C-alpha positions as CSV (number, residue, x, y, z in Angstrom):
1,M,0.0,0.0,0.0
2,T,1.2,3.5,-0.9
3,A,-0.2,6.6,0.8
4,P,-1.8,8.7,-2.0
5,H,-0.7,12.2,-3.0
6,A,-3.3,15.0,-2.4
7,L,-3.6,18.0,-4.7
8,L,-6.1,20.6,-3.4
9,Y,-7.4,23.8,-5.1
10,T,-9.1,26.3,-2.9
11,A,-10.3,29.9,-3.2
12,P,-10.7,32.9,-0.8
13,G,-14.1,33.0,0.8
14,C,-14.8,29.3,0.1
15,P,-16.7,28.1,3.2
16,H,-15.7,24.4,2.9
17,C,-12.0,24.8,1.9
18,P,-10.4,25.5,5.3
19,G,-12.0,22.4,6.8
20,I,-10.9,20.2,4.0
21,K,-7.4,21.6,4.1
22,A,-7.2,21.0,7.9
23,A,-8.5,17.5,7.6
24,L,-6.0,16.7,4.9
25,H,-3.2,18.0,7.0
26,K,-4.3,15.7,9.8
27,L,-4.4,12.7,7.5
28,Q,-0.9,13.6,6.3
29,Q,0.4,13.7,9.8
30,E,-1.1,10.3,10.4
31,G,0.5,8.9,7.2
32,V,-2.9,8.2,5.6
33,I,-1.9,10.5,2.7
34,G,1.7,11.0,1.5
35,T,2.2,14.5,0.3
36,L,-0.2,17.4,0.3
37,E,0.0,20.2,-2.4
38,S,-2.4,23.1,-2.0
39,H,-3.1,26.0,-4.4
40,D,-5.3,29.1,-4.5
41,I,-7.2,28.8,-7.7
42,T,-7.2,32.6,-8.1
43,Q,-3.4,32.5,-8.1
44,Q,-3.1,29.7,-10.6
45,P,-6.1,30.0,-13.0
46,Q,-4.3,28.5,-16.0
47,Q,-3.3,25.3,-14.2
48,A,-6.8,25.0,-12.8
49,A,-8.3,25.4,-16.3
50,T,-5.9,22.7,-17.6
51,L,-7.2,20.3,-14.9
52,G,-10.8,21.2,-15.8
53,I,-11.6,22.7,-12.4
54,R,-14.9,24.5,-12.4
55,S,-15.5,24.9,-8.6
56,V,-13.7,24.6,-5.3
57,P,-12.9,22.8,-3.2
58,W,-11.4,20.5,-5.8
59,L,-9.3,17.6,-4.7
60,R,-7.3,14.9,-6.5
61,L,-6.5,12.2,-4.1
62,G,-4.3,9.6,-5.8
63,E,-6.3,9.0,-9.0
64,F,-9.6,10.0,-7.4
65,I,-11.1,13.4,-8.1
66,L,-13.5,14.8,-5.4
67,T,-15.4,18.1,-5.6
68,G,-17.4,20.0,-3.1
69,A,-17.7,19.6,0.7
70,Q,-16.2,16.4,2.2
71,T,-16.3,15.4,5.9
72,P,-13.1,14.3,7.6
73,Q,-14.6,10.8,7.7
74,Q,-15.2,10.9,3.9
75,L,-11.7,12.1,3.2
76,R,-10.2,9.3,5.3
77,H,-12.4,6.8,3.5
78,W,-11.3,8.0,0.1
79,A,-7.6,8.2,1.1
80,E,-7.6,4.7,2.5
81,L,-9.4,3.4,-0.6
82,A,-6.9,5.2,-2.9
83,S,-4.1,3.3,-1.3
84,H,-5.5,-0.1,-2.4
85,P,-5.4,-1.5,-5.9
86,E,-9.0,-2.6,-5.7
87,G,-10.1,0.9,-4.6
88,M,-10.7,2.0,-8.1
89,S,-13.8,-0.2,-8.3
90,G,-15.3,1.7,-5.3
91,Y,-14.5,5.1,-6.8
92,L,-16.0,4.2,-10.2
93,A,-19.1,2.8,-8.4
94,H,-19.4,6.1,-6.6
95,L,-19.3,8.1,-9.8
96,L,-21.9,5.9,-11.5
97,R,-24.2,6.1,-8.5
98,E,-23.9,9.9,-8.7
99,G,-24.8,9.8,-12.4
100,D,-21.4,11.1,-13.4
101,L,-21.0,8.8,-16.4
102,A,-19.0,11.4,-18.3
103,E,-16.3,11.5,-15.7
104,V,-16.0,7.7,-15.8
105,E,-15.8,7.8,-19.5
106,R,-13.1,10.5,-19.5
107,M,-11.0,8.6,-17.0
108,L,-11.2,5.3,-18.7
109,I,-10.5,6.7,-22.2
110,T,-7.3,8.3,-20.9
111,Q,-6.5,5.4,-18.5
112,P,-7.9,2.2,-20.1
113,H,-5.8,0.0,-17.9
114,H,-8.5,0.7,-15.2
115,L,-11.2,-0.9,-17.4
116,G,-11.1,-4.1,-15.4
117,A,-12.1,-2.3,-12.3
118,L,-15.6,-2.2,-13.7
119,L,-16.1,-5.9,-13.7
120,P,-16.5,-6.3,-9.9
121,L,-19.4,-3.9,-10.1
122,L,-21.2,-6.4,-12.4
123,E,-20.5,-9.1,-9.9
124,E,-21.8,-7.2,-6.9
125,P,-25.4,-8.3,-6.3
126,S,-26.2,-5.0,-4.6
127,S,-25.1,-2.8,-7.5
128,P,-28.0,-0.6,-8.4
129,I,-29.3,-0.7,-11.9
130,Q,-27.8,2.7,-12.9
131,V,-24.3,1.3,-12.0
132,R,-24.8,-1.9,-14.0
133,L,-26.1,0.0,-17.0
134,G,-23.3,2.5,-16.8
135,V,-20.7,-0.3,-16.7
136,S,-22.2,-1.9,-19.8
137,A,-22.4,1.5,-21.7
138,I,-18.8,2.2,-21.0
139,L,-17.4,-1.3,-21.8
140,E,-19.4,-1.2,-25.1
141,Q,-17.3,1.8,-26.2
142,F,-14.3,-0.4,-26.2
143,E,-15.7,-2.9,-28.7
144,A,-12.9,-4.9,-30.4
145,Q,-10.2,-2.8,-28.7
146,P,-7.3,-4.3,-26.8
147,P,-8.3,-3.0,-23.3
148,L,-11.6,-5.0,-23.6
149,Q,-9.9,-8.0,-25.2
150,Q,-7.5,-8.2,-22.3
151,L,-10.5,-8.8,-20.0
152,V,-11.5,-12.0,-21.9
153,P,-10.1,-14.4,-19.1
154,Q,-12.1,-12.6,-16.4
155,L,-15.2,-12.5,-18.6
156,I,-15.0,-16.2,-19.3
157,T,-14.9,-16.7,-15.5
158,L,-18.0,-14.5,-15.1
159,S,-19.7,-16.6,-17.9
160,E,-19.5,-19.6,-15.5
161,S,-21.3,-17.8,-12.6
162,T,-24.3,-19.3,-10.9
163,D,-26.1,-16.0,-11.5
164,H,-27.8,-16.2,-14.9
165,R,-27.8,-12.4,-15.1
166,L,-24.1,-12.2,-14.7
167,R,-23.6,-15.0,-17.3
168,S,-25.8,-13.0,-19.7
169,D,-23.7,-9.8,-19.1
170,A,-20.5,-11.8,-19.6
171,C,-21.7,-13.3,-22.9
172,H,-22.7,-9.9,-24.3
173,L,-19.3,-8.5,-23.5
174,L,-17.4,-11.5,-24.8
175,G,-19.0,-11.0,-28.1
176,L,-17.9,-7.4,-28.1
177,T,-14.3,-8.4,-27.7
178,H,-14.3,-10.0,-31.2
179,A,-11.6,-12.3,-29.7
180,P,-11.3,-15.9,-30.8
181,A,-10.4,-16.8,-27.2
182,A,-14.1,-16.1,-26.3
183,L,-15.5,-18.7,-28.7
184,D,-15.5,-21.8,-26.5
185,A,-17.2,-20.0,-23.6
186,L,-19.9,-18.6,-25.9
187,Q,-20.5,-21.9,-27.5
188,R,-20.9,-23.4,-24.0
189,C,-23.3,-20.6,-23.0
190,S,-25.4,-21.1,-26.1
191,Q,-26.5,-24.4,-24.5
192,D,-27.1,-22.8,-21.1
193,E,-30.1,-23.9,-19.1
194,H,-31.4,-20.3,-19.0
195,A,-33.1,-19.0,-22.1
196,E,-31.8,-15.4,-21.8
197,V,-28.2,-16.6,-21.5
198,R,-28.7,-18.9,-24.6
199,E,-30.1,-16.0,-26.6
200,I,-27.4,-13.5,-25.7
201,A,-24.7,-16.1,-26.2
202,T,-26.0,-17.0,-29.6
203,E,-26.1,-13.3,-30.6
204,A,-22.6,-12.8,-29.3
205,L,-21.4,-15.8,-31.3
206,E,-22.8,-14.4,-34.5
207,L,-21.1,-11.1,-33.8
208,L,-17.8,-12.7,-33.0
209,Q,-17.8,-15.0,-36.0
210,S,-18.7,-12.2,-38.4
211,N,-16.0,-9.9,-36.9
212,P,-13.1,-12.0,-35.7
213,K,-9.9,-10.4,-34.5
């Protein structure tokens, strides 16, 4: 685990900024975050514009971007999550629950190596429908591209789940990979006991066989 770096932008008169800055200092003293870099947005408008900052407080904690008021408990939660490799799944789930699909898309287009962090959100039974739909919408944008093709082994494992809904999702995504390595799993699922899985697997097979990579 590596304590994340914190980059904070504040502004004079911001009611929430002093509390966030003080909480981050405390987390730094405790070793929960590594380094803390703080800037006044009015003194560095060009840098702020480059980062796409529209309001303050604005905080980049590791690879997580947080805006608006945050309690000390929330900051601790995100700092601890940012120090774990699996923390990205929690962050992406948070964005999707908040309806911020655009931020998830922006992040994964520029950092496609994080695409696999979406798969646990499909596996989680408690994931709300907007999260599941958001995951599918984003993964579909990577059709036939290497970042999605690299997930074929994980998707094959998901296609063997006891949850027919998860098997269906996996089959749909396996078809979108256009990868020959997905063929055996899709053929197996085309004989699945559940009609929905069979239908989606058959459609995915047709897509894969007509667009092999």
